[in-house]
All heavy atoms as a GROMACS GRO file, in nm:
protein
  649
    1MET      N    1   9.226  10.474  11.453
    1MET     CA    2   9.351  10.513  11.504
    1MET      C    3   9.404  10.630  11.434
    1MET      O    4   9.401  10.632  11.301
    1MET     CB    5   9.451  10.397  11.505
    1MET     CG    6   9.591  10.447  11.535
    1MET     SD    7   9.713  10.320  11.524
    1MET     CE    8   9.678  10.233  11.673
    2LYS      N    9   9.437  10.732  11.505
    2LYS     CA   10   9.500  10.851  11.436
    2LYS      C   11   9.646  10.822  11.403
    2LYS      O   12   9.715  10.765  11.494
    2LYS     CB   13   9.483  10.974  11.527
    2LYS     CG   14   9.538  11.103  11.457
    2LYS     CD   15   9.520  11.218  11.566
    2LYS     CE   16   9.585  11.346  11.496
    2LYS     NZ   17   9.581  11.455  11.589
    3VAL      N   18   9.689  10.851  11.286
    3VAL     CA   19   9.829  10.828  11.243
    3VAL      C   20   9.890  10.960  11.208
    3VAL      O   21   9.824  11.043  11.139
    3VAL     CB   22   9.830  10.726  11.125
    3VAL    CG1   23   9.975  10.714  11.066
    3VAL    CG2   24   9.762  10.598  11.156
    4GLU      N   25  10.016  10.980  11.246
    4GLU     CA   26  10.094  11.096  11.214
    4GLU      C   27  10.229  11.050  11.150
    4GLU      O   28  10.292  10.962  11.220
    4GLU     CB   29  10.117  11.180  11.328
    4GLU     CG   30  10.196  11.301  11.306
    4GLU     CD   31  10.225  11.383  11.427
    4GLU    OE1   32  10.157  11.369  11.535
    4GLU    OE2   33  10.321  11.468  11.426
    5GLU      N   34  10.258  11.087  11.031
    5GLU     CA   35  10.381  11.055  10.968
    5GLU      C   36  10.477  11.175  10.969
    5GLU      O   37  10.440  11.277  10.908
    5GLU     CB   38  10.356  11.005  10.823
    5GLU     CG   39  10.480  10.948  10.756
    5GLU     CD   40  10.462  10.896  10.615
    5GLU    OE1   41  10.342  10.872  10.585
    5GLU    OE2   42  10.557  10.882  10.546
    6ARG      N   43  10.586  11.160  11.031
    6ARG     CA   44  10.686  11.269  11.049
    6ARG      C   45  10.815  11.220  11.094
    6ARG      O   46  10.826  11.111  11.150
    6ARG     CB   47  10.636  11.380  11.138
    6ARG     CG   48  10.632  11.334  11.286
    6ARG     CD   49  10.576  11.446  11.374
    6ARG     NE   50  10.561  11.395  11.510
    6ARG     CZ   51  10.653  11.397  11.611
    6ARG    NH1   52  10.778  11.430  11.579
    6ARG    NH2   53  10.625  11.355  11.728
    7LYS      N   54  10.921  11.293  11.075
    7LYS     CA   55  11.055  11.254  11.127
    7LYS      C   56  11.051  11.292  11.277
    7LYS      O   57  10.987  11.388  11.322
    7LYS     CB   58  11.163  11.339  11.053
    7LYS     CG   59  11.178  11.305  10.917
    7LYS     CD   60  11.292  11.382  10.850
    7LYS     CE   61  11.311  11.333  10.702
    7LYS     NZ   62  11.431  11.407  10.652
    8ILE      N   63  11.119  11.200  11.351
    8ILE     CA   64  11.144  11.219  11.489
    8ILE      C   65  11.298  11.222  11.520
    8ILE      O   66  11.375  11.162  11.451
    8ILE     CB   67  11.067  11.130  11.581
    8ILE    CG1   68  11.124  10.990  11.561
    8ILE    CG2   69  10.921  11.131  11.560
    8ILE    CD1   70  11.070  10.884  11.657
    9SER      N   71  11.335  11.292  11.625
    9SER     CA   72  11.470  11.297  11.658
    9SER      C   73  11.500  11.181  11.757
    9SER      O   74  11.410  11.125  11.815
    9SER     CB   75  11.516  11.432  11.725
    9SER     OG   76  11.442  11.444  11.849
   10VAL      N   77  11.631  11.151  11.763
   10VAL     CA   78  11.667  11.040  11.858
   10VAL      C   79  11.636  11.086  12.000
   10VAL      O   80  11.589  10.997  12.078
   10VAL     CB   81  11.820  11.011  11.845
   10VAL    CG1   82  11.859  10.909  11.948
   10VAL    CG2   83  11.848  10.959  11.705
   11THR      N   84  11.651  11.204  12.030
   11THR     CA   85  11.619  11.252  12.175
   11THR      C   86  11.477  11.247  12.198
   11THR      O   87  11.433  11.204  12.312
   11THR     CB   88  11.670  11.396  12.197
   11THR    OG1   89  11.620  11.488  12.096
   11THR    CG2   90  11.822  11.402  12.195
   12GLU      N   91  11.392  11.263  12.101
   12GLU     CA   92  11.244  11.253  12.121
   12GLU      C   93  11.209  11.106  12.138
   12GLU      O   94  11.124  11.072  12.227
   12GLU     CB   95  11.166  11.306  12.005
   12GLU     CG   96  11.016  11.293  12.014
   12GLU     CD   97  10.935  11.353  11.896
   12GLU    OE1   98  11.005  11.403  11.792
   12GLU    OE2   99  10.817  11.346  11.903
   13LEU      N  100  11.272  11.013  12.066
   13LEU     CA  101  11.253  10.872  12.082
   13LEU      C  102  11.299  10.829  12.211
   13LEU      O  103  11.226  10.753  12.291
   13LEU     CB  104  11.316  10.791  11.970
   13LEU     CG  105  11.305  10.641  11.980
   13LEU    CD1  106  11.170  10.597  11.978
   13LEU    CD2  107  11.392  10.579  11.874
   14VAL      N  108  11.413  10.864  12.255
   14VAL     CA  109  11.472  10.831  12.388
   14VAL      C  110  11.390  10.873  12.502
   14VAL      O  111  11.360  10.799  12.598
   14VAL     CB  112  11.616  10.867  12.399
   14VAL    CG1  113  11.667  10.853  12.538
   14VAL    CG2  114  11.710  10.794  12.303
   15ASP      N  115  11.333  11.000  12.490
   15ASP     CA  116  11.251  11.052  12.589
   15ASP      C  117  11.122  10.969  12.599
   15ASP      O  118  11.076  10.933  12.714
   15ASP     CB  119  11.215  11.203  12.563
   15ASP     CG  120  11.123  11.257  12.670
   15ASP    OD1  121  11.163  11.257  12.788
   15ASP    OD2  122  11.016  11.310  12.620
   16ALA      N  123  11.068  10.938  12.488
   16ALA     CA  124  10.945  10.856  12.492
   16ALA      C  125  10.964  10.714  12.540
   16ALA      O  126  10.876  10.658  12.616
   16ALA     CB  127  10.882  10.847  12.340
   17LEU      N  128  11.077  10.656  12.512
   17LEU     CA  129  11.114  10.526  12.564
   17LEU      C  130  11.131  10.533  12.713
   17LEU      O  131  11.084  10.445  12.785
   17LEU     CB  132  11.240  10.471  12.495
   17LEU     CG  133  11.229  10.423  12.353
   17LEU    CD1  134  11.367  10.414  12.286
   17LEU    CD2  135  11.158  10.288  12.344
   18SER      N  136  11.194  10.636  12.759
   18SER     CA  137  11.224  10.652  12.909
   18SER      C  138  11.097  10.671  12.986
   18SER      O  139  11.087  10.626  13.096
   18SER     CB  140  11.318  10.771  12.928
   18SER     OG  141  11.449  10.749  12.871
   19ASN      N  142  10.995  10.734  12.929
   19ASN     CA  143  10.881  10.769  12.996
   19ASN      C  144  10.766  10.669  12.968
   19ASN      O  145  10.647  10.688  13.003
   19ASN     CB  146  10.827  10.907  12.956
   19ASN     CG  147  10.920  11.007  13.010
   19ASN    OD1  148  10.954  11.009  13.127
   19ASN    ND2  149  10.953  11.106  12.919
   20GLY      N  150  10.800  10.549  12.897
   20GLY     CA  151  10.699  10.448  12.879
   20GLY      C  152  10.594  10.475  12.775
   20GLY      O  153  10.491  10.418  12.771
   21ARG      N  154  10.618  10.574  12.689
   21ARG     CA  155  10.525  10.614  12.588
   21ARG      C  156  10.533  10.529  12.463
   21ARG      O  157  10.452  10.535  12.365
   21ARG     CB  158  10.526  10.766  12.552
   21ARG     CG  159  10.480  10.840  12.667
   21ARG     CD  160  10.461  11.005  12.635
   21ARG     NE  161  10.563  11.049  12.555
   21ARG     CZ  162  10.680  11.114  12.590
   21ARG    NH1  163  10.693  11.138  12.715
   21ARG    NH2  164  10.762  11.160  12.499
   22VAL      N  165  10.645  10.457  12.443
   22VAL     CA  166  10.677  10.364  12.328
   22VAL      C  167  10.649  10.223  12.387
   22VAL      O  168  10.718  10.181  12.470
   22VAL     CB  169  10.810  10.386  12.270
   22VAL    CG1  170  10.834  10.280  12.163
   22VAL    CG2  171  10.827  10.525  12.222
   23ASN      N  172  10.545  10.153  12.331
   23ASN     CA  173  10.523  10.025  12.375
   23ASN      C  174  10.531   9.917  12.260
   23ASN      O  175  10.497   9.809  12.275
   23ASN     CB  176  10.398  10.013  12.450
   23ASN     CG  177  10.271  10.066  12.371
   23ASN    OD1  178  10.278  10.062  12.251
   23ASN    ND2  179  10.176  10.104  12.438
   24ASP      N  180  10.569   9.967  12.140
   24ASP     CA  181  10.571   9.871  12.023
   24ASP      C  182  10.670   9.944  11.922
   24ASP      O  183  10.669  10.055  11.912
   24ASP     CB  184  10.435   9.848  11.964
   24ASP     CG  185  10.426   9.720  11.892
   24ASP    OD1  186  10.528   9.668  11.846
   24ASP    OD2  187  10.306   9.666  11.862
   25ALA      N  188  10.749   9.853  11.858
   25ALA     CA  189  10.828   9.896  11.744
   25ALA      C  190  10.864   9.777  11.666
   25ALA      O  191  10.877   9.671  11.716
   25ALA     CB  192  10.958   9.957  11.805
   26PHE      N  193  10.864   9.803  11.530
   26PHE     CA  194  10.884   9.691  11.437
   26PHE      C  195  10.936   9.745  11.303
   26PHE      O  196  10.922   9.862  11.275
   26PHE     CB  197  10.760   9.604  11.415
   26PHE     CG  198  10.644   9.686  11.372
   26PHE    CD1  199  10.613   9.698  11.238
   26PHE    CD2  200  10.560   9.736  11.468
   26PHE    CE1  201  10.507   9.773  11.197
   26PHE    CE2  202  10.444   9.807  11.433
   26PHE     CZ  203  10.411   9.829  11.296
   27GLY      N  204  11.003   9.658  11.234
   27GLY     CA  205  11.058   9.688  11.106
   27GLY      C  206  10.963   9.628  10.998
   27GLY      O  207  10.899   9.524  11.027
   28VAL      N  208  10.955   9.694  10.886
   28VAL     CA  209  10.870   9.632  10.777
   28VAL      C  210  10.945   9.630  10.650
   28VAL      O  211  11.040   9.702  10.632
   28VAL     CB  212  10.740   9.713  10.752
   28VAL    CG1  213  10.653   9.707  10.877
   28VAL    CG2  214  10.769   9.854  10.719
   29GLY      N  215  10.901   9.552  10.561
   29GLY     CA  216  10.974   9.537  10.429
   29GLY      C  217  10.886   9.485  10.314
   29GLY      O  218  10.767   9.477  10.338
   30THR      N  219  10.949   9.452  10.207
   30THR     CA  220  10.863   9.403  10.094
   30THR      C  221  10.831   9.253  10.106
   30THR      O  222  10.759   9.202  10.016
   30THR     CB  223  10.946   9.420   9.959
   30THR    OG1  224  11.069   9.351   9.969
   30THR    CG2  225  10.963   9.562   9.938
   31ALA      N  226  10.860   9.188  10.211
   31ALA     CA  227  10.838   9.043  10.229
   31ALA      C  228  10.695   9.025  10.282
   31ALA      O  229  10.660   8.915  10.328
   31ALA     CB  230  10.940   8.976  10.316
   32VAL      N  231  10.618   9.127  10.307
   32VAL     CA  232  10.486   9.121  10.364
   32VAL      C  233  10.497   9.064  10.498
   32VAL      O  234  10.421   8.967  10.532
   32VAL     CB  235  10.384   9.048  10.267
   32VAL    CG1  236  10.242   9.069  10.321
   32VAL    CG2  237  10.392   9.103  10.129
   33THR      N  238  10.576   9.106  10.583
   33THR     CA  239  10.581   9.068  10.721
   33THR      C  240  10.633   9.174  10.801
   33THR      O  241  10.682   9.282  10.752
   33THR     CB  242  10.666   8.936  10.734
   33THR    OG1  243  10.645   8.881  10.870
   33THR    CG2  244  10.810   8.960  10.710
   34ILE      N  245  10.646   9.157  10.933
   34ILE     CA  246  10.707   9.258  11.022
   34ILE      C  247  10.807   9.190  11.111
   34ILE      O  248  10.795   9.062  11.138
   34ILE     CB  249  10.602   9.333  11.103
   34ILE    CG1  250  10.522   9.243  11.201
   34ILE    CG2  251  10.502   9.405  11.014
   34ILE    CD1  252  10.441   9.316  11.300
   35ALA      N  253  10.909   9.258  11.154
   35ALA     CA  254  11.006   9.204  11.248
   35ALA      C  255  11.010   9.293  11.377
   35ALA      O  256  11.034   9.411  11.375
   35ALA     CB  257  11.147   9.213  11.179
   36PRO      N  258  10.972   9.237  11.485
   36PRO     CA  259  10.955   9.309  11.611
   36PRO      C  260  11.100   9.355  11.652
   36PRO      O  261  11.196   9.287  11.633
   36PRO     CB  262  10.904   9.204  11.716
   36PRO     CG  263  10.862   9.095  11.644
   36PRO     CD  264  10.926   9.091  11.504
   37ILE      N  265  11.103   9.477  11.715
   37ILE     CA  266  11.223   9.530  11.777
   37ILE      C  267  11.217   9.506  11.921
   37ILE      O  268  11.115   9.545  11.988
   37ILE     CB  269  11.241   9.667  11.739
   37ILE    CG1  270  11.254   9.690  11.593
   37ILE    CG2  271  11.357   9.735  11.820
   37ILE    CD1  272  11.259   9.833  11.546
   38GLU      N  273  11.312   9.435  11.984
   38GLU     CA  274  11.303   9.405  12.123
   38GLU      C  275  11.363   9.521  12.213
   38GLU      O  276  11.324   9.531  12.327
   38GLU     CB  277  11.382   9.274  12.155
   38GLU     CG  278  11.306   9.158  12.097
   38GLU     CD  279  11.369   9.023  12.124
   38GLU    OE1  280  11.451   9.022  12.212
   38GLU    OE2  281  11.336   8.926  12.063
   39LEU      N  282  11.477   9.581  12.154
   39LEU     CA  283  11.527   9.690  12.240
   39LEU      C  284  11.595   9.792  12.136
   39LEU      O  285  11.629   9.763  12.022
   39LEU     CB  286  11.636   9.638  12.340
   39LEU     CG  287  11.766   9.578  12.285
   39LEU    CD1  288  11.874   9.685  12.263
   39LEU    CD2  289  11.814   9.481  12.388
   40ILE      N  290  11.608   9.909  12.192
   40ILE     CA  291  11.670  10.018  12.113
   40ILE      C  292  11.790  10.078  12.208
   40ILE      O  293  11.773  10.110  12.319
   40ILE     CB  294  11.571  10.129  12.082
   40ILE    CG1  295  11.458  10.084  11.987
   40ILE    CG2  296  11.647  10.245  12.019
   40ILE    CD1  297  11.347  10.168  11.963
   41GLY      N  298  11.913  10.071  12.147
   41GLY     CA  299  12.023  10.110  12.218
   41GLY      C  300  12.068  10.248  12.183
   41GLY      O  301  12.073  10.280  12.064
   42TYR      N  302  12.102  10.333  12.272
   42TYR     CA  303  12.149  10.469  12.245
   42TYR      C  304  12.244  10.512  12.351
   42TYR      O  305  12.215  10.513  12.474
   42TYR     CB  306  12.038  10.565  12.226
   42TYR     CG  307  12.073  10.701  12.196
   42TYR    CD1  308  12.130  10.730  12.072
   42TYR    CD2  309  12.059  10.811  12.285
   42TYR    CE1  310  12.168  10.866  12.033
   42TYR    CE2  311  12.094  10.937  12.252
   42TYR     CZ  312  12.150  10.965  12.130
   42TYR     OH  313  12.195  11.086  12.095
   43GLU      N  314  12.359  10.555  12.308
   43GLU     CA  315  12.471  10.609  12.401
   43GLU      C  316  12.497  10.517  12.523
   43GLU      O  317  12.495  10.561  12.635
   43GLU     CB  318  12.433  10.751  12.443
   43GLU     CG  319  12.442  10.845  12.329
   43GLU     CD  320  12.436  10.994  12.373
   43GLU    OE1  321  12.381  11.025  12.487
   43GLU    OE2  322  12.471  11.079  12.295
   44GLY      N  323  12.505  10.382  12.494
   44GLY     CA  324  12.541  10.288  12.593
   44GLY      C  325  12.427  10.245  12.681
   44GLY      O  326  12.446  10.162  12.771
   45LYS      N  327  12.308  10.283  12.654
   45LYS     CA  328  12.194  10.244  12.733
   45LYS      C  329  12.092  10.167  12.645
   45LYS      O  330  12.068  10.208  12.538
   45LYS     CB  331  12.122  10.367  12.800
   45LYS     CG  332  12.007  10.325  12.888
   45LYS     CD  333  11.954  10.443  12.969
   45LYS     CE  334  11.837  10.384  13.063
   45LYS     NZ  335  11.774  10.490  13.139
   46ASP      N  336  12.039  10.059  12.701
   46ASP     CA  337  11.942   9.979  12.623
   46ASP      C  338  11.807  10.018  12.674
   46ASP      O  339  11.775  10.016  12.796
   46ASP     CB  340  11.963   9.828  12.646
   46ASP     CG  341  12.095   9.788  12.563
   46ASP    OD1  342  12.132   9.866  12.475
   46ASP    OD2  343  12.143   9.675  12.598
   47TYR      N  344  11.707  10.041  12.585
   47TYR     CA  345  11.574  10.072  12.626
   47TYR      C  346  11.494   9.947  12.576
   47TYR      O  347  11.480   9.927  12.457
   47TYR     CB  348  11.527  10.202  12.549
   47TYR     CG  349  11.601  10.318  12.600
   47TYR    CD1  350  11.719  10.358  12.530
   47TYR    CD2  351  11.558  10.391  12.704
   47TYR    CE1  352  11.791  10.467  12.571
   47TYR    CE2  353  11.626  10.507  12.748
   47TYR     CZ  354  11.747  10.539  12.678
   47TYR     OH  355  11.820  10.652  12.717
   48VAL      N  356  11.452   9.867  12.671
   48VAL     CA  357  11.380   9.737  12.636
   48VAL      C  358  11.234   9.761  12.616
   48VAL      O  359  11.171   9.830  12.703
   48VAL     CB  360  11.408   9.636  12.745
   48VAL    CG1  361  11.335   9.502  12.717
   48VAL    CG2  362  11.557   9.609  12.765
   49LEU      N  363  11.184   9.712  12.516
   49LEU     CA  364  11.036   9.722  12.484
   49LEU      C  365  10.966   9.606  12.548
   49LEU      O  366  11.024   9.503  12.572
   49LEU     CB  367  11.006   9.730  12.335
   49LEU     CG  368  11.039   9.870  12.274
   49LEU    CD1  369  11.184   9.883  12.230
   49LEU    CD2  370  10.949   9.909  12.167
   50PRO      N  371  10.828   9.612  12.569
   50PRO     CA  372  10.750   9.506  12.618
   50PRO      C  373  10.768   9.379  12.535
   50PRO      O  374  10.793   9.382  12.415
   50PRO     CB  375  10.610   9.558  12.612
   50PRO     CG  376  10.622   9.705  12.608
   50PRO     CD  377  10.740   9.734  12.524
   51PRO      N  378  10.745   9.257  12.599
   51PRO     CA  379  10.758   9.141  12.516
   51PRO      C  380  10.656   9.138  12.406
   51PRO      O  381  10.546   9.194  12.410
   51PRO     CB  382  10.719   9.037  12.623
   51PRO     CG  383  10.755   9.091  12.754
   51PRO     CD  384  10.723   9.239  12.736
   52VAL      N  385  10.696   9.077  12.293
   52VAL     CA  386  10.617   9.069  12.175
   52VAL      C  387  10.471   9.016  12.205
   52VAL      O  388  10.376   9.061  12.144
   52VAL     CB  389  10.682   8.994  12.067
   52VAL    CG1  390  10.593   8.973  11.939
   52VAL    CG2  391  10.820   9.052  12.020
   53THR      N  392  10.464   8.919  12.290
   53THR     CA  393  10.332   8.858  12.322
   53THR      C  394  10.232   8.966  12.381
   53THR      O  395  10.109   8.933  12.378
   53THR     CB  396  10.357   8.743  12.417
   53THR    OG1  397  10.424   8.786  12.542
   53THR    CG2  398  10.428   8.626  12.357
   54TYR      N  399  10.280   9.072  12.438
   54TYR     CA  400  10.187   9.184  12.488
   54TYR      C  401  10.161   9.292  12.395
   54TYR      O  402  10.088   9.383  12.426
   54TYR     CB  403  10.254   9.237  12.613
   54TYR     CG  404  10.261   9.133  12.728
   54TYR    CD1  405  10.390   9.104  12.773
   54TYR    CD2  406  10.148   9.082  12.788
   54TYR    CE1  407  10.401   9.009  12.882
   54TYR    CE2  408  10.165   8.995  12.887
   54TYR     CZ  409  10.292   8.967  12.937
   54TYR     OH  410  10.304   8.875  13.044
   55ARG      N  411  10.210   9.282  12.268
   55ARG     CA  412  10.195   9.385  12.172
   55ARG      C  413  10.071   9.367  12.088
   55ARG      O  414  10.076   9.284  11.996
   55ARG     CB  415  10.320   9.405  12.090
   55ARG     CG  416  10.441   9.439  12.173
   55ARG     CD  417  10.553   9.454  12.078
   55ARG     NE  418  10.685   9.447  12.147
   55ARG     CZ  419  10.797   9.473  12.091
   55ARG    NH1  420  10.796   9.504  11.963
   55ARG    NH2  421  10.906   9.463  12.164
   56THR      N  422   9.966   9.432  12.106
   56THR     CA  423   9.842   9.410  12.032
   56THR      C  424   9.847   9.480  11.897
   56THR      O  425   9.794   9.425  11.800
   56THR     CB  426   9.724   9.463  12.114
   56THR    OG1  427   9.734   9.604  12.138
   56THR    CG2  428   9.702   9.387  12.242
   57PHE      N  429   9.918   9.590  11.884
   57PHE     CA  430   9.913   9.660  11.752
   57PHE      C  431   9.998   9.584  11.643
   57PHE      O  432   9.933   9.548  11.546
   57PHE     CB  433   9.970   9.807  11.767
   57PHE     CG  434   9.968   9.884  11.640
   57PHE    CD1  435   9.850   9.933  11.593
   57PHE    CD2  436  10.082   9.895  11.568
   57PHE    CE1  437   9.850  10.000  11.475
   57PHE    CE2  438  10.082   9.977  11.453
   57PHE     CZ  439   9.957  10.029  11.402
   58SER      N  440  10.125   9.558  11.677
   58SER     CA  441  10.199   9.491  11.572
   58SER      C  442  10.151   9.342  11.552
   58SER      O  443  10.153   9.288  11.444
   58SER     CB  444  10.350   9.484  11.611
   58SER     OG  445  10.375   9.425  11.729
   59SER      N  446  10.107   9.277  11.661
   59SER     CA  447  10.052   9.142  11.640
   59SER      C  448   9.932   9.136  11.554
   59SER      O  449   9.909   9.048  11.474
   59SER     CB  450  10.013   9.092  11.784
   59SER     OG  451  10.130   9.073  11.863
   60GLY      N  452   9.840   9.247  11.568
   60GLY     CA  453   9.723   9.255  11.484
   60GLY      C  454   9.763   9.271  11.334
   60GLY      O  455   9.701   9.213  11.240
   61ILE      N  456   9.859   9.358  11.313
   61ILE     CA  457   9.911   9.389  11.176
   61ILE      C  458   9.961   9.259  11.114
   61ILE      O  459   9.928   9.224  10.997
   61ILE     CB  460  10.012   9.504  11.173
   61ILE    CG1  461   9.951   9.634  11.205
   61ILE    CG2  462  10.081   9.513  11.036
   61ILE    CD1  463  10.048   9.747  11.221
   62LEU      N  464  10.048   9.190  11.188
   62LEU     CA  465  10.104   9.068  11.140
   62LEU      C  466  10.003   8.965  11.107
   62LEU      O  467  10.008   8.907  11.000
   62LEU     CB  468  10.206   9.012  11.244
   62LEU     CG  469  10.267   8.880  11.205
   62LEU    CD1  470  10.349   8.902  11.069
   62LEU    CD2  471  10.367   8.836  11.310
   63LYS      N  472   9.900   8.951  11.196
   63LYS     CA  473   9.799   8.858  11.168
   63LYS      C  474   9.721   8.887  11.043
   63LYS      O  475   9.689   8.803  10.957
   63LYS     CB  476   9.699   8.846  11.288
   63LYS     CG  477   9.597   8.741  11.280
   63LYS     CD  478   9.513   8.741  11.398
   63LYS     CE  479   9.391   8.641  11.387
   63LYS     NZ  480   9.314   8.638  11.500
   64GLU      N  481   9.689   9.009  11.021
   64GLU     CA  482   9.617   9.057  10.912
   64GLU      C  483   9.698   9.037  10.778
   64GLU      O  484   9.649   8.983  10.675
   64GLU     CB  485   9.571   9.202  10.918
   64GLU     CG  486   9.479   9.244  10.809
   64GLU     CD  487   9.404   9.374  10.829
   64GLU    OE1  488   9.392   9.417  10.952
   64GLU    OE2  489   9.359   9.439  10.735
   65LEU      N  490   9.823   9.072  10.785
   65LEU     CA  491   9.908   9.047  10.666
   65LEU      C  492   9.920   8.894  10.636
   65LEU      O  493   9.916   8.865  10.515
   65LEU     CB  494  10.048   9.105  10.692
   65LEU     CG  495  10.064   9.261  10.686
   65LEU    CD1  496  10.196   9.295  10.732
   65LEU    CD2  497  10.023   9.305  10.548
   66GLU      N  498   9.926   8.808  10.736
   66GLU     CA  499   9.938   8.669  10.717
   66GLU      C  500   9.818   8.615  10.645
   66GLU      O  501   9.821   8.522  10.564
   66GLU     CB  502   9.963   8.597  10.841
   66GLU     CG  503  10.108   8.609  10.885
   66GLU     CD  504  10.208   8.546  10.795
   66GLU    OE1  505  10.176   8.430  10.761
   66GLU    OE2  506  10.316   8.589  10.767
   67THR      N  507   9.699   8.661  10.692
   67THR     CA  508   9.572   8.608  10.640
   67THR      C  509   9.557   8.650  10.490
   67THR      O  510   9.508   8.572  10.404
   67THR     CB  511   9.442   8.650  10.719
   67THR    OG1  512   9.440   8.794  10.718
   67THR    CG2  513   9.444   8.595  10.851
   68ILE      N  514   9.602   8.766  10.453
   68ILE     CA  515   9.599   8.822  10.315
   68ILE      C  516   9.700   8.728  10.231
   68ILE      O  517   9.660   8.682  10.129
   68ILE     CB  518   9.627   8.967  10.300
   68ILE    CG1  519   9.520   9.057  10.369
   68ILE    CG2  520   9.662   9.009  10.161
   68ILE    CD1  521   9.554   9.198  10.383
   69ARG      N  522   9.814   8.710  10.287
   69ARG     CA  523   9.923   8.649  10.216
   69ARG      C  524   9.891   8.501  10.189
   69ARG      O  525   9.916   8.442  10.086
   69ARG     CB  526  10.049   8.647  10.292
   69ARG     CG  527  10.166   8.588  10.214
   69ARG     CD  528  10.299   8.620  10.285
   69ARG     NE  529  10.307   8.534  10.397
   69ARG     CZ  530  10.418   8.506  10.464
   69ARG    NH1  531  10.534   8.565  10.429
   69ARG    NH2  532  10.415   8.426  10.568
   70ARG      N  533   9.813   8.437  10.282
   70ARG     CA  534   9.767   8.298  10.268
   70ARG      C  535   9.638   8.281  10.192
   70ARG      O  536   9.593   8.170  10.174
   70ARG     CB  537   9.764   8.231  10.404
   70ARG     CG  538   9.897   8.230  10.470
   70ARG     CD  539   9.876   8.162  10.608
   70ARG     NE  540  10.000   8.166  10.683
   70ARG     CZ  541  10.106   8.093  10.676
   70ARG    NH1  542  10.103   7.997  10.589
   70ARG    NH2  543  10.213   8.106  10.757
   71GLY      N  544   9.580   8.393  10.146
   71GLY     CA  545   9.449   8.389  10.078
   71GLY      C  546   9.334   8.356  10.156
   71GLY      O  547   9.230   8.321  10.104
   72GLN      N  548   9.347   8.379  10.289
   72GLN     CA  549   9.235   8.353  10.378
   72GLN      C  550   9.151   8.486  10.410
   72GLN      O  551   9.053   8.478  10.475
   72GLN     CB  552   9.287   8.304  10.515
   72GLN     CG  553   9.362   8.174  10.504
   72GLN     CD  554   9.445   8.137  10.628
   72GLN    OE1  555   9.479   8.226  10.705
   72GLN    NE2  556   9.482   8.014  10.644
   73ALA      N  557   9.194   8.597  10.349
   73ALA     CA  558   9.131   8.725  10.357
   73ALA      C  559   9.142   8.794  10.226
   73ALA      O  560   9.235   8.775  10.148
   73ALA     CB  561   9.186   8.804  10.468
   74PRO      N  562   9.049   8.880  10.188
   74PRO     CA  563   9.054   8.958  10.065
   74PRO      C  564   9.183   9.041  10.060
   74PRO      O  565   9.236   9.087  10.162
   74PRO     CB  566   8.932   9.048  10.065
   74PRO     CG  567   8.839   8.984  10.163
   74PRO     CD  568   8.922   8.923  10.266
   75ASP      N  569   9.239   9.059   9.943
   75ASP     CA  570   9.361   9.134   9.912
   75ASP      C  571   9.322   9.268   9.854
   75ASP      O  572   9.314   9.283   9.733
   75ASP     CB  573   9.454   9.054   9.817
   75ASP     CG  574   9.581   9.135   9.788
   75ASP    OD1  575   9.602   9.249   9.854
   75ASP    OD2  576   9.649   9.093   9.699
   76PRO      N  577   9.285   9.364   9.938
   76PRO     CA  578   9.236   9.497   9.886
   76PRO      C  579   9.343   9.569   9.806
   76PRO      O  580   9.309   9.673   9.740
   76PRO     CB  581   9.189   9.567  10.014
   76PRO     CG  582   9.270   9.510  10.121
   76PRO     CD  583   9.295   9.364  10.079
   77PHE      N  584   9.462   9.537   9.816
   77PHE     CA  585   9.572   9.615   9.759
   77PHE      C  586   9.638   9.548   9.637
   77PHE      O  587   9.732   9.587   9.576
   77PHE     CB  588   9.686   9.646   9.858
   77PHE     CG  589   9.628   9.704   9.990
   77PHE    CD1  590   9.612   9.625  10.102
   77PHE    CD2  591   9.593   9.838   9.989
   77PHE    CE1  592   9.565   9.686  10.224
   77PHE    CE2  593   9.542   9.891  10.109
   77PHE     CZ  594   9.527   9.816  10.214
   78ASN      N  595   9.582   9.430   9.598
   78ASN     CA  596   9.641   9.344   9.483
   78ASN      C  597   9.782   9.318   9.504
   78ASN      O  598   9.865   9.327   9.408
   78ASN     CB  599   9.611   9.418   9.355
   78ASN     CG  600   9.458   9.428   9.325
   78ASN    OD1  601   9.388   9.336   9.342
   78ASN    ND2  602   9.413   9.548   9.281
   79TRP      N  603   9.818   9.279   9.624
   79TRP     CA  604   9.961   9.247   9.658
   79TRP      C  605   9.995   9.096   9.607
   79TRP      O  606  10.107   9.073   9.570
   79TRP     CB  607   9.991   9.255   9.801
   79TRP     CG  608   9.990   9.391   9.868
   79TRP    CD1  609  10.018   9.506   9.797
   79TRP    CD2  610   9.967   9.423   9.997
   79TRP    NE1  611  10.009   9.612   9.887
   79TRP    CE2  612   9.981   9.574  10.009
   79TRP    CE3  613   9.929   9.359  10.114
   79TRP    CZ2  614   9.961   9.633  10.129
   79TRP    CZ3  615   9.911   9.422  10.227
   79TRP    CH2  616   9.927   9.563  10.240
   80VAL      N  617   9.902   9.010   9.625
   80VAL     CA  618   9.915   8.878   9.600
   80VAL      C  619   9.907   8.843   9.456
   80VAL      O  620   9.812   8.871   9.395
   80VAL     CB  621   9.824   8.781   9.684
   80VAL    CG1  622   9.841   8.639   9.660
   80VAL    CG2  623   9.836   8.818   9.839
   81VAL      N  624  10.005   8.767   9.409
   81VAL     CA  625  10.007   8.726   9.259
   81VAL      C  626  10.009   8.568   9.262
   81VAL      O  627  10.105   8.513   9.316
   81VAL     CB  628  10.129   8.780   9.180
   81VAL    CG1  629  10.130   8.724   9.046
   81VAL    CG2  630  10.123   8.930   9.182
   82ARG      N  631   9.912   8.511   9.225
   82ARG     CA  632   9.900   8.358   9.220
   82ARG      C  633   9.997   8.303   9.107
   82ARG      O  634   9.998   8.363   8.999
   82ARG     CB  635   9.758   8.310   9.194
   82ARG     CG  636   9.669   8.357   9.310
   82ARG     CD  637   9.552   8.265   9.324
   82ARG     NE  638   9.468   8.315   9.429
   82ARG     CZ  639   9.469   8.276   9.551
   82ARG    NH1  640   9.563   8.194   9.597
   82ARG    NH2  641   9.382   8.322   9.642
   83MET      N  642  10.064   8.202   9.140
   83MET     CA  643  10.166   8.142   9.045
   83MET      C  644  10.136   8.008   9.021
   83MET      O  645  10.081   7.938   9.099
   83MET     CB  646  10.309   8.164   9.089
   83MET     CG  647  10.333   8.317   9.129
   83MET     SD  648  10.496   8.376   9.136
   83MET     CE  649  10.570   8.330   8.994
   0.00000   0.00000   0.00000
């Protein structure tokens, strides 16, 4: 998968949401998990994203993180500390 990291404007995001080019969104943090975003609101309008059950990208990331966290897959980043 090709990845591009850059700032985007709200108008670019709203345009992509309006045209169906955004099909997944989630938040990440230090808890080694992701939190799906169900809708993005802007100027009184809600842009609803597809149901989480249809999202293959974020679901795949979550599954991989969970297997690393539970010790069921190798930890290539040395994130897990056994206590």
